[in-house]
C-alpha positions in Angstrom: 0.0 0.0 0.0 1.2 3.4 -0.9 2.2 6.2 2.1 -0.6 8.5 0.5 -3.1 5.9 0.6 -2.3 5.0 4.1 -2.3 8.5 5.2 -5.7 8.9 3.6 -7.0 5.9 5.1 -5.9 7.2 8.7 -7.5 10.7 8.0 -10.8 9.0 7.3 -10.5 7.2 10.7 -9.6 9.9 12.6 -12.6 12.1 11.2 -15.1 9.7 12.7 -14.6 10.6 16.1 -17.7 11.0 18.3 -17.9 14.6 20.0 -20.7 15.2 22.5 -22.9 18.4 21.4 -22.0 20.4 24.4 -18.0 19.8 24.4 -17.0 23.3 23.3 -19.2 25.1 25.7 -18.0 22.5 28.6 -14.3 23.3 27.9 -14.8 26.9 27.8 -16.8 27.0 31.0 -14.2 25.2 32.6 -11.6 27.6 31.1 -13.7 30.6 32.4 -14.0 29.2 36.1 -10.1 28.5 36.2 -9.4 31.9 35.2 -11.9 33.2 37.7 -10.4 31.1 40.5 -6.5 32.3 39.6 -8.0 35.9 39.9 -9.6 35.2 43.1 -6.4 34.7 44.9 -4.9 38.1 45.6 -1.7 36.6 46.8 -0.4 33.0 45.9 2.5 31.6 46.0 3.3 31.9 42.3 2.5 35.5 42.4 4.9 36.0 45.2 7.6 34.2 43.7 7.0 36.0 40.3 7.3 39.3 42.3 10.2 38.4 44.0 11.9 37.1 40.8 11.1 40.2 38.8 12.8 42.9 41.2 16.5 42.8 41.8 16.0 45.0 44.9 13.9 42.2 46.4 16.4 39.4 45.4 19.0 41.5 47.2 17.2 42.1 50.3 16.2 38.3 50.8 19.9 37.2 50.1 21.0 39.7 52.7 18.3 38.7 55.4 19.4 35.0 54.8 23.1 36.2 55.2 22.4 38.0 58.5 20.4 35.1 59.7 23.2 33.0 59.2 25.5 35.2 61.0 23.6 35.9 63.8 23.1 32.2 64.2 26.8 31.5 64.3 27.2 34.2 66.6 24.6 32.4 69.2 26.3 29.2 68.6 29.8 30.5 69.3 28.2 32.2 72.7 26.7 28.7 73.8 29.7 26.9 73.2 32.1 29.4 75.2 29.8 30.2 77.6 30.4 29.0 81.2 27.8 25.9 80.9 24.7 28.4 82.0 23.1 28.1 78.5 24.1 24.4 78.2 23.6 22.9 81.6 
């Protein structure tokens, strides 16, 4: 069988798919519902990540806050280790 004949037969078979009458309306209703739910969430995690990733100043602030937290944590650990034993029993 020639490739064109095989292709034509395949197209005829694919054309015979049964689609229920309200399929397009149902799909569009689901899309509109999804969009409404997405808009109703004022501040979602995805939106927060998007906002943070767009602004270099916010990224810098988060990195600086993380670095400061790490430094403070190290200072507290050194104080506890070198203390007279009051803090660690």
